[in-house]
VOMISE-491810 format. One record per residue (C-alpha): residue in three letters; z, x, y. Coordinates in steps of 0.1 Angstrom, whole numbers, padded with zeros to 4 digits, always signed. Layout:
<nodes>
ALAZXY ...
</nodes>
This chain:
<nodes>
UNK-0484-0078+0172 UNK-0502-0054+0150 UNK-0497-0027+0174 UNK-0461-0035+0178 UNK-0456-0038+0141 UNK-0475-0006+0136 UNK-0453+0010+0162 UNK-0423-0005+0147 UNK-0434+0006+0113 UNK-0441+0041+0127 UNK-0407+0042+0142 UNK-0391+0031+0109 UNK-0411+0057+0090 UNK-0401+0085+0113 UNK-0365+0074+0112 UNK-0366+0072+0074 UNK-0382+0107+0073 UNK-0356+0121+0096 UNK-0328+0105+0075 UNK-0344+0119+0044 UNK-0347+0154+0059 UNK-0311+0152+0070 UNK-0299+0141+0036 UNK-0320+0168+0020 UNK-0306+0194+0043 UNK-0271+0182+0036 UNK-0277+0184-0001 UNK-0291+0219+0002 UNK-0261+0230+0022 UNK-0238+0214-0004 UNK-0257+0230-0031 UNK-0256+0263-0012 UNK-0218+0259-0007 UNK-0214+0252-0044 UNK-0235+0282-0053 UNK-0215+0303-0028 UNK-0183+0291-0042 UNK-0196+0297-0077 UNK-0208+0333-0068 UNK-0175+0340-0051 UNK-0156+0328-0081 UNK-0179+0348-0104 UNK-0173+0379-0082 UNK-0136+0373-0083 UNK-0136+0369-0120 UNK-0157+0401-0124 UNK-0133+0420-0101 UNK-0103+0407-0121 UNK-0119+0417-0153 UNK-0128+0452-0140 UNK-0092+0456-0127 UNK-0078+0446-0161 UNK-0100+0470-0181 UNK-0079+0501-0175 UNK-0047+0482-0183 UNK-0063+0468-0215 UNK-0075+0503-0224 UNK-0040+0518-0219 UNK-0024+0491-0241 UNK-0051+0497-0267 UNK-0045+0534-0267 UNK-0007+0529-0270 UNK-0013+0505-0299 UNK-0035+0530-0317 UNK-0009+0558-0312 UNK+0019+0536-0324 UNK-0001+0525-0355 UNK-0011+0561-0362 UNK+0024+0574-0357 UNK+0013+0600-0331 UNK+0039+0591-0305 UNK+0068+0615-0307 UNK+0051+0635-0335 UNK+0049+0667-0314 UNK+0085+0676-0316 UNK+0086+0712-0307 UNK+0120+0722-0294 UNK+0141+0752-0286 UNK+0128+0780-0265 UNK+0098+0775-0243 UNK+0086+0806-0260 UNK+0097+0829-0288 UNK+0110+0809-0318 UNK+0109+0771-0318 UNK+0125+0746-0342 UNK+0103+0717-0352 UNK+0093+0691-0377 UNK+0128+0681-0389 UNK+0130+0654-0416 UNK+0154+0644-0443 UNK+0152+0629-0478 UNK+0165+0601-0480 UNK+0154+0589-0445 UNK+0179+0598-0418 UNK+0193+0562-0415 UNK+0193+0554-0453 UNK+0218+0579-0466 UNK+0248+0568-0487 UNK+0280+0585-0496 UNK+0280+0601-0530 UNK+0242+0608-0528 UNK+0224+0641-0524 UNK+0207+0649-0491 UNK+0177+0672-0485 UNK+0170+0686-0450 UNK+0137+0703-0441 UNK+0125+0719-0409 UNK+0102+0747-0396 UNK+0107+0778-0375 UNK+0076+0790-0356 UNK+0070+0821-0335 UNK+0049+0810-0305 UNK+0057+0840-0283 UNK+0039+0873-0279 UNK+0058+0897-0301 UNK+0073+0898-0336 UNK+0106+0880-0340 UNK+0128+0902-0362 UNK+0160+0895-0381 UNK+0154+0857-0379 UNK+0183+0837-0392 UNK+0190+0799-0393 UNK+0217+0775-0404 UNK+0230+0739-0398 UNK+0262+0730-0381 UNK+0280+0696-0382 UNK+0282+0689-0419 UNK+0320+0684-0417 UNK+0323+0676-0454 UNK+0312+0712-0463 UNK+0335+0741-0458 UNK+0324+0773-0440 UNK+0321+0794-0471 UNK+0297+0769-0487 UNK+0277+0767-0455 UNK+0272+0804-0454 UNK+0265+0807-0491 UNK+0242+0777-0495 UNK+0229+0764-0462 UNK+0219+0796-0443 UNK+0187+0816-0444 UNK+0181+0842-0457 UNK+0206+0836-0484 UNK+0233+0845-0488 UNK+0253+0846-0456 UNK+0222+0850-0435 UNK+0220+0887-0442 UNK+0187+0907-0438 UNK+0169+0883-0415 UNK+0132+0874-0417 UNK+0103+0886-0396 UNK+0079+0861-0380 UNK+0047+0875-0365 UNK+0033+0862-0332 UNK+0001+0842-0327 UNK-0031+0864-0326 UNK-0048+0861-0292 UNK-0081+0874-0306 UNK-0085+0851-0336 UNK-0064+0823-0320 UNK-0044+0820-0352 UNK-0009+0805-0351 UNK+0022+0826-0352 UNK+0044+0830-0383 UNK+0060+0798-0397 UNK+0089+0796-0420 UNK+0097+0763-0438 UNK+0134+0759-0443 UNK+0146+0736-0471 UNK+0183+0729-0478 UNK+0183+0710-0511 UNK+0209+0688-0528 UNK+0235+0687-0500 UNK+0262+0666-0517 UNK+0279+0639-0497 UNK+0314+0631-0510 UNK+0321+0597-0525 UNK+0351+0593-0503 UNK+0334+0606-0471 UNK+0338+0572-0455 UNK+0359+0540-0462 UNK+0340+0513-0481 UNK+0315+0494-0459 UNK+0317+0518-0430 UNK+0285+0532-0414 UNK+0288+0565-0394 UNK+0264+0587-0375 UNK+0269+0625-0379 UNK+0255+0647-0351 UNK+0240+0679-0366 UNK+0227+0710-0350 UNK+0201+0735-0363 UNK+0205+0770-0349 UNK+0180+0799-0351 UNK+0187+0834-0338 UNK+0164+0864-0336 UNK+0157+0898-0320 UNK+0129+0898-0293 UNK+0114+0920-0266 UNK+0100+0915-0231 UNK+0079+0943-0217 UNK+0056+0947-0187 UNK+0042+0970-0160 UNK+0039+0971-0122 UNK+0016+0991-0100 UNK+0026+1000-0064 UNK+0002+1014-0038 UNK+0014+1046-0021 UNK-0002+1061+0010 UNK+0005+1091+0032 UNK+0017+1081+0066 UNK-0013+1098+0082 UNK-0037+1078+0060 UNK-0019+1046+0066 UNK-0019+1050+0104 UNK-0056+1058+0104 UNK-0064+1028+0083 UNK-0044+1006+0106 UNK-0064+1019+0136 UNK-0097+1013+0118 UNK-0086+0978+0107 UNK-0089+0987+0071 UNK-0052+0982+0063 UNK-0027+0954+0067 UNK+0008+0959+0080 UNK+0035+0963+0053 UNK+0050+0931+0040 UNK+0087+0939+0037 UNK+0096+0913+0010 UNK+0065+0907-0011 UNK+0062+0894-0046 UNK+0049+0923-0067 UNK+0025+0912-0095 UNK+0041+0920-0129 UNK+0016+0924-0157 UNK+0034+0913-0188 UNK+0021+0932-0218 UNK+0041+0909-0241 UNK+0035+0872-0231 UNK+0054+0841-0241 UNK+0089+0856-0241 UNK+0121+0837-0232 UNK+0132+0864-0207 UNK+0109+0870-0177 UNK+0110+0898-0151 UNK+0099+0895-0115 UNK+0099+0922-0088 UNK+0099+0919-0050 UNK+0099+0944-0022 UNK+0074+0962+0001 UNK+0039+0956-0009 UNK+0030+0992-0002 UNK+0047+1026+0000 UNK+0042+1049+0030 UNK+0052+1085+0021 UNK+0065+1106+0049 UNK+0044+1136+0058 UNK+0057+1171+0054 UNK+0047+1204+0068 UNK+0043+1237+0050 UNK+0076+1252+0041 UNK+0095+1220+0044 UNK+0100+1190+0022 UNK+0105+1153+0030 UNK+0119+1125+0009 UNK+0109+1089+0011 UNK+0131+1061-0004 UNK+0120+1025-0011 UNK+0142+0998-0027 UNK+0129+0969-0048 UNK+0146+0938-0062 UNK+0142+0931-0099 UNK+0151+0896-0112 UNK+0157+0890-0149 UNK+0154+0853-0157 UNK+0161+0833-0189 UNK+0132+0808-0189 UNK+0138+0797-0225 UNK+0160+0769-0237 UNK+0184+0791-0255 UNK+0204+0822-0244 UNK+0208+0859-0252 UNK+0238+0860-0276 UNK+0262+0886-0289 UNK+0268+0894-0325 UNK+0304+0882-0322 UNK+0292+0847-0311 UNK+0263+0846-0335 UNK+0284+0829-0361 UNK+0255+0824-0384 UNK+0268+0855-0402 UNK+0302+0872-0402 UNK+0287+0905-0411 UNK+0292+0935-0388 UNK+0265+0956-0403 UNK+0244+0956-0372 UNK+0253+0963-0336 UNK+0244+0934-0312 UNK+0249+0932-0275 UNK+0274+0910-0257 UNK+0269+0875-0244 UNK+0240+0873-0220 UNK+0232+0910-0223 UNK+0198+0926-0223 UNK+0192+0962-0234 UNK+0168+0983-0214 UNK+0149+1001-0241 UNK+0125+1018-0217 UNK+0123+1021-0179 UNK+0097+1047-0168 UNK+0082+1054-0134 UNK+0050+1075-0131 UNK+0037+1090-0099 UNK+0036+1124-0082 UNK+0070+1134-0069 UNK+0085+1099-0079 UNK+0120+1096-0093 UNK+0148+1070-0097 UNK+0173+1074-0070 UNK+0196+1046-0082 UNK+0188+1016-0103 UNK+0204+0986-0121 UNK+0239+0996-0107 UNK+0236+1032-0120 UNK+0230+1063-0100 UNK+0202+1087-0111 UNK+0223+1107-0135 UNK+0241+1077-0151 UNK+0207+1059-0154 UNK+0190+1088-0172 UNK+0220+1095-0195 UNK+0224+1058-0205 UNK+0187+1054-0211 UNK+0185+1085-0233 UNK+0211+1072-0257 UNK+0200+1059-0291 UNK+0200+1030-0289 UNK+0199+1028-0251 UNK+0232+1020-0234 UNK+0214+1008-0203 UNK+0222+0971-0202 UNK+0219+0941-0179 UNK+0241+0910-0180 UNK+0227+0877-0170 UNK+0248+0855-0147 UNK+0239+0820-0158 UNK+0201+0817-0159 UNK+0193+0849-0140 UNK+0205+0881-0123 UNK+0189+0903-0096 UNK+0193+0940-0095 UNK+0181+0966-0070 UNK+0162+0997-0078 UNK+0156+1026-0053 UNK+0129+1051-0059 UNK+0126+1084-0041 UNK+0093+1103-0035 UNK+0095+1141-0029 UNK+0068+1155-0006 UNK+0066+1193-0007 UNK+0032+1207+0003 UNK+0017+1239-0008 UNK+0021+1232-0045 UNK-0006+1229-0071 UNK-0025+1195-0067 UNK-0020+1187-0103 UNK+0018+1191-0101 UNK+0037+1159-0108 UNK+0069+1171-0092 UNK+0058+1165-0056 UNK+0036+1142-0036 UNK+0019+1173-0021 UNK+0005+1155+0009 UNK-0018+1133-0011 UNK-0035+1105+0009 UNK-0032+1079-0018 UNK-0018+1075-0053 UNK-0006+1045-0074 UNK+0029+1045-0087 UNK+0033+1028-0120 UNK+0065+1013-0135 UNK+0069+1004-0172 UNK+0098+0985-0188 UNK+0108+0972-0222 UNK+0138+0950-0228 UNK+0153+0940-0262 UNK+0178+0913-0268 UNK+0191+0888-0295 UNK+0183+0852-0286 UNK+0193+0819-0301 UNK+0179+0784-0299 UNK+0193+0751-0311 UNK+0179+0716-0320 UNK+0201+0685-0322 UNK+0194+0657-0347 UNK+0216+0632-0366 UNK+0220+0614-0399 UNK+0236+0580-0404 UNK+0257+0576-0436 UNK+0267+0543-0451 UNK+0295+0538-0476 UNK+0285+0510-0500 UNK+0308+0480-0502 UNK+0330+0483-0533 UNK+0323+0457-0560 
</nodes>
């Protein structure tokens, strides 16, 4: 009995222990599952929080900008270079103006280009309640009638100082009492215009080799074959101008060899593209209605004046260029002012220019009238364009006519 009871008891004990172990294991697994779920949830929450951080940061930055008034504050308009029109504001505020009141308009002109802007003039169009005589006499700089324009100097690349800035203020612009019917509210679109004289200049270097030298370099692997239509680097000596110049053509010149007693001529043609990269346009004096004066001679619509076009190199001359033959080219360029002009067609125009290299051996090596069988010599081109340019900036005012009592 005792043995059986003991055995029975032993059986019950083992069974109870097994049940306990099973329950304990089950609880641990449940606890582990809960911990795993908890860890997974925590990881998910952390990932969500991390993913939301950039969004929260973006909204925070936007909020700061909105509160500080920075959004939309950098309102530089007009040409991408040259003169820009910026910081326009009115007093009273643009949407709180009433008929019969006085309006003040302020703005700034700044030269952000690379050369001095000369004969700078500016006015406002769209004030329909003012006649043309009053606009020219009162709301035009320099007063009166925009004669004798201002000069604004460019930024200084050495000291990093800003270019010249002119603050324009048109004060006490009277709005007529009967400008609008009682109770009517109307928006008037206005336009600020600035015009000025500017320059674009630059230089190009071309590599010229004798045919004998070129062939030898090719055989030795020291020279690449000619690229027929290559973009030639233009070093712009006046940066930040609204008119740019690009040149394409052979990347090197191979001069024909000559024998003693005979001369040879080598011709190469390049394409020169003049592009308006600003937000305005070259303008003629007739269309520059800021002033009705004819004291100064301006170019026609879209025209650029070639102030200088010079090629330096032994035996190098212009054969034909910019739609002129050699004699016409030289004669027009020597006029004062130069009568050598280029007319833009829309945004740009491309002209061809052919140069000729005379090779006549047996001359003094220092002579510049012939190539004289040199093996190598750079050929340099210098150009300088002048033009009158205008930019505009649109803005508006909203005028309200008070309700009659």
